[in-house]
N, C-alpha and C positions, 0 to 999 in steps of 0.2 A: 207535354208539359213536363218539367222535371218533378221528381217525388220533391215534396219538401224536407227538410232537414230540421231536426229537432233539435238545436244549438245546446241546451241544457245536457246531451248525452254527451257531450264534446268537452266539458268544463270538468278540468281537474279539480276534486272536492277539496275545499278549503282545509287547512289545517285548524284546529281550534286553538283557542287563547291558551291553554292549558291541557298539555298532553305529557304521557311518559317516554322520555326518550329511550330509545331502544339501540343502544351502542352495539351490542353483540350482533343484533340481527344487522343493522346497516353496514356493519364491516365486514358480514357473510356476504350480503349482497353486493357490495362494492368490489369483493375479492372475486366475485363471479364475473362481474362485469368487467375488471381489469383483465382477466384469464383468457375472455374471448368468448365466455358463452354465449348458445345463439338465444336461450330459452331461459327467462327465471319464471318458473311455477310456485303460484301463491296458492296451496289447495288444502282447506280446512271448511269445517261446519260453519253455519250461519254464526255472527256474534265472537268471531276470534279477533277481530281487527284488521282482518286484511287490507281493507281499502285506507285504514288509518296510517297503518305501518308504509304503504305505497304512498301516499301523500307526503309521508315524511321523508322518505329517499328520495322523492323527486324533488324536494326542495333541498337536499343535501349532497346530489348525486352529479352536478355540476354538466348535467347535459339537458338538452331540450327533451321535453315530454308532451307526446301527442296523447289525449285519451280519449277512449270510446267506453260509454258504460250500456253493456247490452240489456235488451228485455226481451218479452215473450213476442215480440212481433218482428225481430229480426231473424226468420226462418225461410229465407229467399239467398240466393247467393248472390242475385243482382244487388238487394236491397242491402245487404252486409257487405258487399265490396264498396257501394256508394257510402255508406257511414264510415268504413274505414279510410278511404280518400279524403272523405272531409276532416276526418282527425289528423291525418297527416296534414292537410290544409292547414290546419290552425298554427303550424311552426314552418312550414314552406307551403305558401300559399299556391306556387305554380305547379305544385306535386301532382302529377295524376291527374292534369285538367282533360287530357285526350280521353283519357278512360273513363270519366267522369260522364264528359260529353257522351260518349260510345253507349253508355247504360240506358240512355233518354231516346234510343231510336229501337224501333220494332223489332228489326233485324241486325241486334248487336251481335259481335262475332261470339265465339265460347268464350266465356269465364275465364278460362285457364289461360287463353291468349292475351287478355287484358291484364290478368294477373303476372304473367311474364313481364309484358309491358312496364307495369308499375316497378317491378323487382327492378329492372333496368333502371330505370327513372331514379329509383333510391340508390343504386350504387353509383351514380353520378354524384349525389350529393358530397359537400365537401366535408360536412361537419357529421358526428355520428351522434345520434338519439334514440330515445326510448319508445316504444309504441306499447301502451297498456290497453289491455281488454280486459273489463272489468265485468264481472256478473255472466262469464262465459257459459257457466253451467244453463242459463236460461235458453241456449240455443240449442234446438232439438233436430239438429239437420245432418245428415252422414255428408250432404255435397259441402256444406261449410267445412264440416271437420276435414272432410279431403282435400276443400281448399287451404286450408290452413296448415295441414299436414306439408302440402306442395311448398307453400310461405316458407315455413321454417326448415326444410330441408334446403329451399333455394335461396333465403335471404342471405344478402351481401352483408358485410360487415360493417356497413354504416349504422346498420338499424339492430335494435336490440329488442326483442319481444319478450312483453311482460302478460301473464296471465293469471287473472284472479277469478277464484273458480271453487263451488262447494263439493266438486266433485273431479276426478280427473278426467280430462278431455280426450277424446278418441284419436293423440297424435303419438307419434314415434317414441316415446318416452324411452322406452328401454334402448334403442339404438342412441338416441341423445345420451342417456346416462353412460352409455359405453363408451361413448367418444369421449367423455366429460365436456360437454356440453350443455348442459341443463342444470340449473340453480334451483334447489326444492326449498321452498318454506312450507313446513306441515303446520299442524295444528300443534304438534309436539313443541316445535319451533316458537308458536307463539304465544303458549300458556305464558302467563306472568309468572315469574317467580316470587319469593316471598317477599323481596326487597322492592319488586315492582308492583306488587299488589299494595305495599306499604304506601308508595309515591302516588298511587292511583287513587287510593281511598283518601289519602290526608291531603295530596295537593291539587288533584284533579276534580274531587266530589266535596271538599272540603270538609269532611268529618276525621275527627282526631280518633283512633282507635290504639287502644292499648297493644303493645307488640304480643301478647299471648291471643290477643281477640283475632290479629290480624294472621296467626299462624292458624289459628281455627278457622278464619274465613276462607284462606289460603285452601285448606285441606278440605272443605266443604264446596268451594268454587272449581278446584281445580285448575286456577289460571284462565277460567274462562271468561274472557274481558266484558260481554255483556251480562254475565252473571254478577260479575263483580259492580256493573251499573244499576244493574236491578237492585243489587243489596243495599248501595248506595242512595237509590231515590230511597227506600223502604225507612232507612234510617235518617234520611233527613228529617221526616216527619216526627222523628222524637226528640224529646226537650232533652234528654240524656242518652246519647247513641249509643248503645250495646248492641251485640250480637245477636242476630234473629234465631228464635228456637228451632225454626223448620230447619231440616237438611237442606242441604242445597247439591245437587247430584247434577244438573244440567240436563236430567231427561224433558224432553219436550212437553210432556203432560202436565209435568211439575211446574215446569217455567210459566206456563199458562196460568196454571192454577196461583202461582205466586205472583204473577203480574196483577192479575185480577183481586188477589186480596188485599197485596201491599202497595198498589200503583194505583191502580183504574179507580178503586173503592176512595182511596184519598183526594181524590180530584171533586172539584165542586159539580152540581148539576149541568149546567150549561156547557161547561168542560167535557165531562162525559158524552153528554148530548152530541156535542160537537164531532169527538173522536169517533164514536159510534158510527154514527151517519156517513161521515167523510172517509169512512173504511171500506166502501166500494170502489174508490178510488184509487188507481195506481201512483199518480202524481196529483198533487194538491197546489192551487194559487188562489188568492182571496177571493177573485170574483167567482170562480168556478165553486167554491166552497159558500159561497153567498147564494149560489144559484140553486144549491141542493137542501141548503138547511133555510134559509127564508128566518132568520130569527133577528129581530131588532137591537136584541140586547148585547148584540157586539158585534164587532168587525172582524171580519174569517181574516184578514192580512193581520192585525195586530195579534188575533188569536194565535196563530201560527207563529209568529215571531216570538209571542211569549211560551209556547209549548218549547220552540226551539231553546230558548234560554233558559229555561226549567229542564232542559236535558230529557225532555221526555219521549225519547227514541223518536224524533223527527229529524230529517235529514236534509240540510240543505242540499240543493240541485245545481246552484247557481252564487255565484258573489253577489248578486244584486238581492240575493232572498226572495225572489220571487218564484220560484218553484221549490217544494219541497216532497218528501215521501217517507212513511213510516217505514220504521227497520219491521221486516218481514215477521219477526216474531210477535212482534207487539199486534200488528195488523191482523195477523191470524187470531188473536185473542179478540182483538175490536170485531171479526168477522161474527166471530161465533157469537159474542154477546147481541149485535145486530141480529141474529135468528132468533134469539131468545126474546128480546125487548120490543121488537117491531113486528107488527103482522107483514104477511105476504104482500098486502096490496102496499102498504106502507113504503117496504123496501123496492118494491115495483116503481112507486111514485118516485123515490130519489134515482133510480137508474133513467126513468124517463126524463127526468130536469136534467141528468148529466146527460143523457144523449142529446137532447135540446141545446144544451151549451156548447157541446161540440159542434153541432152542426151550424151553429150560428158563426163558430168559430173556425168553420173550415176545416175541421178534422174529421173526415166520413168515416174513418176507419174507427175510430173510438165512440164515434156517435151511434154506429151499427153495433159495436160489442156491447154497449149500455142498454141498448133497446131489446137485444137479446137477453141477456142479464136478467132483465126486467119483465121478461116474457110478453113484452108490448111487441109481438111479431109483425103486425101490420104495419106498426111504423118501420120497423126494420126492413120491410120489402120495400117499403117506400123510400127509405134512404139508400137501399142497398142498388134499388134501380134506377134512381136519380144519381148516384155516384159512379155508375159502371163507365161511362163514356170518359168523364176526367180519370179517372183510376187505370183504365184501359191506355189512353193516350198517354199517360205516365208511365206506362209498362207495369203496373201494379196488380197486374189481375189475378197474381197469384196470391197476394195478401187479401184483397175482395173476396175473391173464393174460400179461402180460409175460413173468413168470418162467416159468408152464408152458408158456407157448408154446414154450420150450428144451428141454422134453421130447423124445424121439424121437416120431413118431408112432404106429409100432407098438406104444410102451407106454401111451399113451394109450387106443388103442384097446381094450387089455386091462380097461380100467376104465370102466365103464358111468357110475358116480357122477360120475367126473372129466370125462366125456363131458358129462354133462348141465350142471355147473357151469361147463365152458367154454362149452356153448350160450349159458347163461344171461347169463353176463360178455360173450359177444358180441353177443347181443340189447341190453344195456345200451349197449354202445358203436356202435351201431345196424348191425351187419355181420348182416344177418338170414339172408343168404345160408350164410354160412359156419355159424352158427349151426344152421341146418338138417340141415347135413352132419355136424357132429358129433353131433347127435340121431340121425341116422340109424345111428350106431353103437352107440346103446341102444337101438333101436325093437325088436330081438328080442323083448327083455322084453315088449313091450306085447301080445304074442299069447298071454302067458302068462297068461291068465285067471285061471286057477286055483292060479297061484302064490301062496305065503304069505311072511312075513316080509321081509327086505330087498329082495328081487326085486320084492314086491309094492310098497313103497314108492319103489324106482325107477321103477317103471313109472308110478306116479303122479306124481311130479316130471316124467318126461319128457313125458308127456302135457300137463301145465302149461305147461311150457316150448312145446311146440307151439302151444298155445291162445294164449299169449303173442304168439307169432311171427306166429298166422294172425290175429289181430284186429290186430294194427300192419300188416299189409299189407293189409286190409279183406275178408279172407277170410272172411265171416261163417259159412258153413256149416260150413269146417274148425274153424272157433273153438267152435262148438257141438259137433260132435263130439270133440274133444281135451279139452273142459273135461268134458264128460259120462264120457270113459274116465277122466280123474283122478279125477273123484268116485267111480267104480267101485273106483279101488284105493286111494283115501286112507281109513286107518283112520276110524272113527266119532269116535273121540276127539280125532283132528286138528282141532280147530275153527277154528284159524287157517287151514290150509290149505282147508280146506272152503268159509271164509269166501270166501277169495282166488277160489276157481272160481267159486262163486257171483256174484261179482262181474263175472268176465269174461261170466258168462252175462247179467247183469243189462244190461250197456254192450252187449253183441249185443242183446238185446231193444231195446235204446234207438234203437240203428242200424236196424233195423228197423221201429221205430214201435210197438212194442207198450210205451209209455210207461208203463202201469199195473201191465204186469209189472214193468219196470225199475224203477218205484217202491218195488215191494213189495220187490225182491231188494235194494235200498240201504238201506232202513228195517232188514231183517233183518240186513243187513250192519254197521250203524251201532250194532242192538240187542245183537249179538254181540261187538262191540269194545268196548259198554261193560262187558259182563260180564268181558270179559278185562282190563279197566282201562286199556284205550289210546283215552283222552278224545280225544288229540289227531288221532288216525284218524277219530273220529267227527267232529269239528269240521272235518277238512279235507275229508270228504265233505261237508257240507252244501252247498257250493256247486252239486255235480253235482245234487242231491237239487232243488235250487231252480232249476236250469235243467230238470230233466225237469218239474217243475211249471208252469214258465213255456209249455213245450210244452204241456202238458194244457190251457192258459189258465187256470191256477188264481193268478193275482198275489197275491191275498191271501195263499193258503197259503205260495205262494214266500217272499214278504216275512216272515211269523212264523218262517217255517223256518229263514231267513237271521239273523233277529233271536236265536231261541234258541240257536243257533250260537255266535254273538257272546256272549251270557250265558255259556254253557257255557265258552267260551273265558276267561273271567275268572278261572277255577279254575284256569288252569294256567298262569299267570303271562306273565312278558315274552315266552317262547318263542314262547307261541300268536299274540303278533302278525306273527310271518313267515308266517302262513297265513291272514292274515284279509283282504288286499285283495279277492282274489275276490268275498268276502262283501260288503265295501261296495260295490263296482262294482256288483254285482247288484243291492242295495237302490238305488243310484243309477240303475239303468238303469229298473228299474221305476218309480220316482219321474219319470223322463221320459217314460217312455210314459203315464203318469196327467197329463202336464204338471203336476206339482206342482215348482215352480220352487225354492222354500224348501227343501224335504226332498232333493230332488236335488244343492243347492249342497251342502249339510252331508254328504251320504254320499260325493259325489265328491269332497270334500276328505279325507276320511278314507280313501277308497281310494288317493287320490295318496301319502298320507304312509306307509300301512303298505305301500302297492307299492315304495317306496324300498327296503324291508327285506325284500321278500317272497322266500321260498325258494322258490316254487311255478314251475315253468319257463316255464309258458305264460302268466304274467301280461304280459310285455312284449306277446305277440300279442292277447289278449283286450281290454288297453288300446287297441292300437292299433285294434281293430275298434270299440271304443267311442267313441273319437276321431272316427272316419270317419262313426259314425251323428251325433254332434252338429255336426261340420263341416257333414255335409249337411243337418241341420235349419237351421243357420244360413244355408244357401245358398252356401257355401264349399265349391263342388263339386271344384275344382281340390285345395284342401288335403285334402279326403276321400280322393280318389285316393292322394294323397301318403301319407297316414297307412295307408293299404291294402296299399299297398306296403311300407311298413316292419313294419307287421304281418307280412305274409308273409314276410320277412327272420327275423324273430323266432320263428317257429313251429317248434316242438319236437314232434317224433311223441308222440303219446300217446293212450290208448285212447277219450278224449271224442269222440263222434262230430262231424265237422265237416258242421254244417247248412246251413249257408251259405258258400261258399267266396270268398275274396277276389275271385276272379275274376267270379264271378256278380255279387257287391256292385259292383263296378266296371261292370260290364255294366247294372246299374240306374242306373247315376251317367250312363254314357256316353248312355243312352236320353234321360236327364234333357235332356242338354247336345245332344240330336239329334244325337250323332256314331253314327250308327247303322250304319255301316261297322264301327266299333269292336266293337259289339255283336255285328254278325254275323259278323265272326272270332272272337269266344267260342264263338259258336252252333256254328260248323264245326269247332274245334277239341274240342268238347265232344262232337260228333255228336249233337246236339239236333234232336228231331223231333216234331211234334205228336201224332205215331201212337205215341210211344215208351210201353211199361207204365211208369209213374211210381212209384217207390219213395219212401220217405220223404226217403233222403239224397237225391234228384236233386229232391225237390220244390219247394226254392226255385229250382231251374235252372228248372223248366219253369214257375213263376210268372213268372220273367222273360222266358221265352221268351214267355209269354201278353203281358205288358207290350210287347217288341217288336212283335208283329202289331197290337196295338191302336195302336202309334203309327204305325204303317205302314198301317192301315186294311184290314188282311188278316185278316178274321175265320173264313176257311174251318177247320173243323175244331177251334178253339180250346175252344168251348163244351162240346165233347164229352171234349175231354181233362180239362176244370176237373169237369166231370161225374163222370167217371171218380176224378178224384183225390177230391172231395167224398164219393163212396161209401166210399172207402178211408179217410176222416179219419173219417166216421162210424163205422164197424165198430171204430176203434180208440179211440175218443172222444177223439180229439184237438182239443179245442176251439182252442187255438191255430193248428191248421192250418185249421181250419173257416172262423175270421177272416179269415185269407190270402185264400182260395180264394173265399169270399164277396164280400168287398170287390172282387177283381179281376173275377169273374163282374159284378157291379154296373158297374164298368168298361165292359166289353166290351158289355153290353147298352144302357148307355147312348150308348155310341160310335157301335152300329147304329141309334139311334133307337128302342130296345125300352124307352122311359121307364116303362110301366107294370112291364114285369118288372124292370127295373132297382131300382125303389123296393120291390117285394116284396123283392127279394135284400137290399138293404140293410138294409131292417126284420129279415129273420132276422138279419144281423151284428149289429145293433144289440142285439137281444134278447140273444145271447150275450154282447156287450160291456158291456152297462150295468152289471151286478152287479161286474164287475172294473173298472169304470171307465177302460175304455181310450181314448186320445186321440189319441195319435200316429199309431196304426195308420190314422185316419180322414183326419188331416192330412196325411199322406204320400201320398194319392190324389190331393192338389190340388185345382184349381178345378171340375172335373167332381164331384167327392165334394161339394164346398161348394154346388154348386147343387144337388144332390139332396137334402143335407139340408135346405137354404131351400125345398124344394117340401114336405117331409114338418112343416116347422114350421107350415106356413100352417094345419094341421089343429090346431086349439085343445084337442080332446077327445084327440088322439094320445097313448097310453098313454106314448110315450117322448118326449114334448113337452119336460120338463126337461132329459133327457139330451141332445138335439137341440139345444136353446138353448144349453146349455154347451158342446158341440161347435163350434157357430158362433161362440160369444164367444172361443174357443181360436183358431179360425181367423184372427178379426181382430185378436188378440193376437200371432199370430207373425208379423205383419207389422210390429209394433213393437217387437218385443222379440226378442232373441237369447240363446242360452244361453252360459255363460262359458265361455271359451277354456280350454282345459285346461292343466295344468300349472302355472298360475300366475294370480293376479288380473290385472286389465286393466290396461294399465300407465297411470298417472295422465297421464301425457303422453307422446304416440307420437313413436317417433323421426322424425326427418326423411329422406329420401332419402339425402341426404350421409351422415349416422351409419349406415344401413342397409350403404351401400355399405362404408364404412369396416368394419363389424363382419363384412360376408363376408370382407373381407382379413384382417383379425385370424383367423378362422373357418381360413383358408388358410393360416394360420402365418407370414404377413408380421410384421416387427418395424416399429416406429413408422417408422423409417428409410426401410425399404423402400417403406412406403405413402405416406410422404411424396414419393418420388422417383414412384411411380406416378401420383400424383393433381396433380402438381406443386405441392405447396403446403409452406412451412415444417413442419419436424418440430414447434414449438410448437401450431401449428394441430392439426394430429392429437393432440397430448398433451389438447390442449382440447376434443376432439370425443370421445374415450374419456372423459376427465371425464364429459362431459355422458350419455354411453352408461351409464357406471357408474349415475349418479344416476339416471336413467331407469330402469335395469332393476333398481334395488335391488341390486348387488352390489360386491364389491370390487377385482376383478382381472380380466382378460384371460380366464382359464378360466372365471370363474363366469360373466361376461357370454356367452360362446358358448355354455356348457350352457343357460343360462335364455333365449337367444335360440332355441335350438332348440328345447327344452322349449316354447314357446309359438309355434313355427312362424315366426319372422321369417326365419330363413335354413333 
């Protein structure tokens, strides 16, 4: 289920009825906006009026404004991006719908992919607008900083980003400043001058001070807006307002003392008690405050509205005045008073009441937070265990783990279910070592094979978690052991968990080369999911089934399986589109193998379209591998190497076996390039040897090793190794492997001059390949294979004569045709060298003026080149041009 969105974080703070009009600052902000600046940064300490000025600008800038107020819970990239999209949707409801949906799948694509898609959608919006991120300093995440740095570097002209923070964010500010792409509002800008101080005190606070008193106050406060408000509140209590005797420096310690002496002590007893008790809350509403104060002498909602009316450092979070928060400095004071005036037990009771309220209102994170803050650890454990499944289902296990990590370790160890849940959350985050440590706390239950009830179920979950970890670590024996142990403890009626276990075993069979057993397991899983009504699981599993069938050499069945899944997906509506990219790519690559250019183009285009919205995390990796295959087919080997490097950077750990590593694929290309030293470096790193016992997972590595030996004319032991591999493949009926091995054997026999043996072997391969219409398998073997096929074609009565002739025709066509480039149709008119040079500078972030200086041409010439580049790439702006150029490999 999707994570709930706290809509008050998306509300633009309303302007108060009375405020100081900051004409100079508004002029500066509008000037930066008009100049095309990418980012406006409000950076100043608390209490300098950043949010108020931004609200004032929002009301006067004549642009739509999307607002997001951040808090300490915004520490995960997925959660942050989800809120950012929600903020954008307040002004453009359809914006980012696909990306928001992708965040709700367990196998969502990398955040960077979603962000690129979102930026492309923003670029298509007709009207410019502002995106405001308030309280950015509360975000303590390098990943989010990196995400926003990418956002700033690539944001289209339709959006202007505004960040409000107490400290400079980790963004490329220096580079933006050098390019004149940054408008900065600092504390020195925000400080009130004497005239503004007079307006604030006299008009906003309603206190008439003499000019000399204004000058004196201005010197003490130094233009600090919150300080002026503090002074005004104190003066409001005097019959004849005069300046305070205490100096006003803005020191935090002094400000807190001042708040206590001049503000808090002036409130009546019930108000003070309310303020101090509710200071445990980071946001307040009437019913929540009622739940923790239990005071019949006042209504909490009325109290909150009274506090706001009195300007008592309480800030409304929505226009309906339903939710509020205290000014951070004021809350700091109240919390200090809380510790001094109430006992630890009383404070614990307040947190417990808050925890209960949040639990009843379905906010488990806040409920857990307050239970931990109140040191009611058993309650925190109960809440954590109960909320894990729903939060994990909503892909919020990282947030869940962040709170549970605050529990003392000795408390956690007493609760095996919590240990298992923490382990599974840690696995999700990629911390397998720590995951195993928490599983060890629950392991004693695994030995209780005769246990019943809850202990039995815990043992099943613990073993399942161990199996997941072992599989991700590539330890197949341990995967099988723990999976079987989990099956032993899982009740017969728990069909979903038993199916999960069987899938783990199926993937293990796949990795071991037992493809028929793996296929049977996957078919059983899909059948059970259909019975449970989980059609999306069936569709999502289809590409894995097709991969297994391709491994078995059953291209026709693989194609039928993928098409069946596509038909099934039509019954699931638009959501199914997010998981179909693998299926279309699978169909495209089967067509590519068969040299069917028409269907290849059709399915490749669909793969790219659905890939843009794919929620499957390994889509960029699989797409990169496919790109490399196509580029290699075209003869563009350098581009293929780049595609493989890019694919590797996009790899995410998952249980699908890696049968062809990117490094092995690169070694194959290096062999084709005759860069044998590179291939040898790979062999040494992998510690490969002709005498190895070859496993299914290392089969491609060793076939590549054989190709290296053929290239060098070193045939010693290669035929024996291939013979052992052939026996293993036959034993497991892996026709896909047999074809790879047989073609390699034919090449080594041909290289040694064993022509008769080479032809006999290639005939075996052709006999296996002909029913499935294999083609590229043979073409990839190059000129030696073509000559062997020509020799076979001489025999007019050969039973494979027609198939051999078709292959020879394909060989000749390859010289005259190339497959389409990935990501876009071929350009109608190619870019000139100068245009590519300019495009690369644009991609590096240089402005037109900077490019003109670097290339020693006038700026109008650069602008003319830009227009021609945009026209040739069929794009509208610089951002789209860079994205398109990268997509088709120009830069």
